VEXBA-640566 format. One record per residue: residue in three letters; x, y, z of N, C-alpha, C in turn. Coordinates in steps of 0.2 Angstrom, whole numbers. Layout:
# residues N
('ALA',(X,Y,Z),(X,Y,Z),(X,Y,Z)),
...
# end
This chain:
# residues 130
('MET',(45,121,28),(43,119,35),(38,113,35)),
('MET',(33,114,31),(28,109,30),(31,102,27)),
('GLU',(35,103,22),(38,97,19),(42,93,24)),
('LYS',(46,97,28),(50,93,33),(46,90,38)),
('PHE',(40,93,40),(36,90,45),(33,83,42)),
('VAL',(30,84,36),(27,78,32),(32,72,32)),
('GLU',(39,74,30),(44,69,30),(45,66,36)),
('THR',(45,70,42),(46,67,48),(40,62,50)),
('LEU',(34,64,49),(28,60,50),(29,53,47)),
('TYR',(31,54,40),(31,47,36),(37,43,39)),
('LYS',(42,46,41),(48,42,44),(46,39,51)),
('ASN',(42,42,55),(39,39,61),(34,34,59)),
('LEU',(30,34,54),(26,29,52),(30,23,50)),
('THR',(35,24,46),(39,18,44),(43,15,50)),
('LEU',(45,19,54),(49,16,60),(44,11,64)),
('ASN',(37,12,63),(32,8,67),(29,3,63)),
('GLY',(32,1,57),(30,-4,53),(26,-3,47)),
('PHE',(25,4,45),(21,6,39),(26,5,33)),
('PRO',(23,3,28),(17,2,25),(14,-5,26)),
('ASN',(18,-10,29),(16,-17,30),(11,-18,35)),
('LYS',(11,-13,40),(6,-13,46),(2,-6,46)),
('ARG',(-4,-7,49),(-7,-1,50),(-4,2,57)),
('VAL',(-3,9,57),(0,12,62),(-4,18,65)),
('SER',(-5,19,71),(-8,24,74),(-4,29,78)),
('LEU',(-5,35,78),(-2,40,82),(-7,44,86)),
('PRO',(-5,46,92),(-10,50,96),(-12,56,93)),
('THR',(-19,57,93),(-22,63,90),(-20,69,93)),
('GLU',(-21,70,100),(-20,76,103),(-12,78,103)),
('LYS',(-8,73,103),(-1,75,103),(1,77,96)),
('MET',(-2,74,91),(-1,76,84),(-3,83,83)),
('TYR',(-9,85,85),(-11,92,84),(-6,97,88)),
('GLU',(-4,95,94),(1,99,98),(7,100,94)),
('VAL',(10,95,92),(16,96,88),(16,100,82)),
('ALA',(10,99,78),(9,104,72),(8,111,74)),
('ASP',(4,112,80),(3,119,82),(9,122,84)),
('ASN',(14,118,88),(20,121,90),(24,123,84)),
('LYS',(23,120,78),(27,122,72),(23,127,68)),
('ASN',(18,130,71),(13,134,67),(11,131,60)),
('LEU',(9,125,61),(7,121,55),(0,118,56)),
('SER',(-3,117,50),(-10,114,51),(-9,107,50)),
('LEU',(-11,103,55),(-10,96,55),(-15,93,49)),
('ASN',(-21,96,48),(-25,93,43),(-22,94,36)),
('LYS',(-19,100,35),(-15,101,29),(-9,96,28)),
('ALA',(-6,95,34),(0,90,33),(-2,83,32)),
('LEU',(-8,81,35),(-11,74,33),(-13,74,26)),
('GLU',(-16,79,23),(-18,79,16),(-11,78,12)),
('THR',(-6,82,13),(0,81,10),(3,75,10)),
('LEU',(3,72,16),(6,65,18),(2,60,14)),
('SER',(-4,61,14),(-8,56,10),(-7,56,3)),
('GLU',(-7,62,0),(-5,63,-7),(2,61,-9)),
('THR',(7,62,-5),(14,61,-7),(15,53,-6)),
('TYR',(13,50,-1),(15,43,0),(9,38,-1)),
('ASP',(4,40,-4),(-1,35,-6),(-4,31,1)),
('LEU',(-6,35,5),(-9,32,11),(-15,35,13)),
('VAL',(-19,32,17),(-25,34,20),(-25,35,27)),
('TYR',(-29,39,30),(-29,40,37),(-36,42,40)),
('GLU',(-37,40,46),(-43,41,49),(-42,45,56)),
('ILE',(-45,51,57),(-44,54,63),(-49,52,68)),
('GLY',(-47,49,74),(-51,47,79),(-50,52,85)),
('ASP',(-54,51,90),(-53,55,96),(-47,54,99)),
('ASP',(-45,48,100),(-38,46,103),(-32,45,99)),
('LYS',(-34,43,93),(-28,41,88),(-30,43,81)),
('ILE',(-24,44,77),(-25,44,70),(-22,38,67)),
('LEU',(-26,34,63),(-24,28,60),(-22,29,53)),
('PHE',(-16,26,52),(-13,26,45),(-13,20,42)),
('GLU',(-14,19,36),(-13,13,32),(-12,14,25)),
('ALA',(-8,9,22),(-7,10,15),(-13,10,10)),
('GLU',(-13,15,6),(-19,15,1),(-20,9,-3)),
('VAL',(-26,6,-3),(-27,0,-7),(-28,2,-14)),
('LYS',(-24,-1,-18),(-25,1,-25),(-29,-4,-29)),
('SER',(-32,-3,-34),(-36,-8,-38),(-31,-13,-41)),
('ALA',(-34,-19,-42),(-30,-24,-45),(-27,-22,-52)),
('GLU',(-31,-18,-55),(-28,-15,-62),(-22,-11,-60)),
('ASP',(-22,-7,-55),(-16,-3,-54),(-10,-7,-52)),
('ASN',(-12,-12,-48),(-6,-16,-45),(-4,-21,-51)),
('LEU',(-8,-23,-55),(-6,-28,-60),(-5,-25,-67)),
('ASN',(-4,-19,-68),(-3,-16,-75),(3,-18,-78)),
('PHE',(4,-23,-81),(10,-26,-84),(11,-24,-91)),
('SER',(6,-21,-94),(6,-21,-102),(12,-18,-105)),
('ASN',(15,-13,-102),(21,-9,-105),(28,-12,-102)),
('LEU',(28,-17,-98),(34,-19,-95),(37,-25,-98)),
('ASP',(44,-25,-98),(47,-31,-101),(47,-37,-96)),
('GLN',(50,-43,-97),(49,-48,-93),(52,-48,-86)),
('ASN',(58,-44,-86),(61,-43,-79),(57,-38,-75)),
('GLU',(54,-33,-78),(50,-28,-74),(44,-31,-72)),
('MET',(41,-36,-76),(35,-39,-74),(36,-43,-68)),
('PHE',(41,-47,-68),(43,-52,-63),(44,-48,-56)),
('LYS',(47,-42,-57),(49,-38,-51),(42,-35,-48)),
('LYS',(38,-33,-53),(31,-30,-50),(27,-35,-47)),
('ALA',(27,-41,-50),(23,-47,-47),(26,-49,-40)),
('GLN',(32,-49,-39),(35,-50,-33),(34,-45,-28)),
('GLU',(34,-39,-30),(32,-33,-25),(25,-34,-23)),
('PHE',(20,-35,-28),(13,-36,-26),(12,-42,-21)),
('LEU',(16,-48,-22),(15,-53,-18),(18,-52,-11)),
('SER',(23,-48,-11),(27,-46,-4),(22,-42,0)),
('LYS',(17,-39,-3),(13,-34,1),(7,-38,4)),
('MET',(6,-44,1),(0,-48,3),(2,-52,10)),
('ASP',(-3,-53,13),(-3,-57,19),(-1,-64,18)),
('PRO',(4,-67,21),(6,-74,19),(1,-79,19)),
('ALA',(-4,-78,23),(-10,-83,23),(-14,-82,16)),
('GLU',(-14,-76,13),(-17,-75,7),(-13,-78,1)),
('VAL',(-7,-77,2),(-2,-80,-3),(-3,-88,-3)),
('GLN',(-3,-91,3),(-4,-98,3),(-11,-100,1)),
('LYS',(-16,-97,2),(-23,-98,-1),(-23,-98,-8)),
('MET',(-19,-93,-11),(-19,-92,-18),(-15,-98,-21)),
('GLN',(-10,-100,-18),(-6,-105,-21),(-10,-112,-21)),
('GLU',(-13,-113,-15),(-18,-119,-15),(-23,-119,-20)),
('GLN',(-26,-113,-21),(-31,-113,-27),(-28,-115,-33)),
('VAL',(-22,-112,-35),(-19,-114,-41),(-18,-121,-42)),
('MET',(-15,-124,-36),(-13,-131,-36),(-19,-135,-37)),
('ASN',(-25,-133,-35),(-31,-137,-35),(-35,-136,-42)),
('MET',(-32,-132,-46),(-36,-131,-53),(-34,-137,-57)),
('SER',(-39,-138,-61),(-38,-143,-67),(-34,-140,-72)),
('GLU',(-31,-144,-76),(-27,-142,-82),(-30,-137,-86)),
('SER',(-37,-138,-88),(-40,-134,-92),(-41,-127,-88)),
('GLU',(-42,-127,-82),(-43,-121,-78),(-36,-117,-78)),
('LYS',(-31,-120,-77),(-24,-117,-77),(-23,-114,-84)),
('GLU',(-25,-118,-90),(-24,-115,-96),(-28,-109,-97)),
('GLU',(-34,-109,-95),(-39,-103,-95),(-36,-97,-92)),
('LEU',(-33,-98,-86),(-30,-93,-82),(-24,-90,-86)),
('LEU',(-20,-94,-89),(-14,-92,-93),(-17,-88,-99)),
('ARG',(-22,-90,-102),(-25,-87,-108),(-27,-80,-106)),
('LYS',(-31,-79,-100),(-33,-73,-98),(-28,-68,-96)),
('GLY',(-22,-71,-93),(-17,-67,-91),(-13,-64,-98)),
('LYS',(-13,-68,-103),(-10,-66,-109),(-15,-60,-112)),
('ASP',(-21,-61,-112),(-26,-57,-115),(-26,-50,-111)),
('LEU',(-24,-50,-105),(-23,-44,-101),(-16,-41,-101)),
('GLY',(-12,-44,-105),(-5,-42,-106),(-1,-43,-100)),
('ILE',(-3,-47,-95),(2,-49,-89),(6,-55,-90)),
('MET',(5,-59,-95),(8,-65,-96),(12,-65,-102)),
# end
């Protein structure tokens, strides 16, 4: 019963734009729904968080959900990937970024000197991502 409830919660979040957007659901209504199913909303939220890598904050009026921010190391760990997997993971990482952030990053690279670009590539190779 808990598993089905957690899946339904996640489906509702995705229908509202999660994980690309932060999503909120009404606190009181969420507790009522869980209570009607004889479930603990707090336990469901913990399970949801662990299962789908998200964080939540319970407020008086709403519960705010957002994708868990992983460290750059988690997002860019390419050391055991072949070139196709590496490219796919990089695309996935970039697709989760705000378009303005991607644009800013592209501009920074374009404004680098040749020696700075070479240093960036060298560091990428040292980290195993290039």
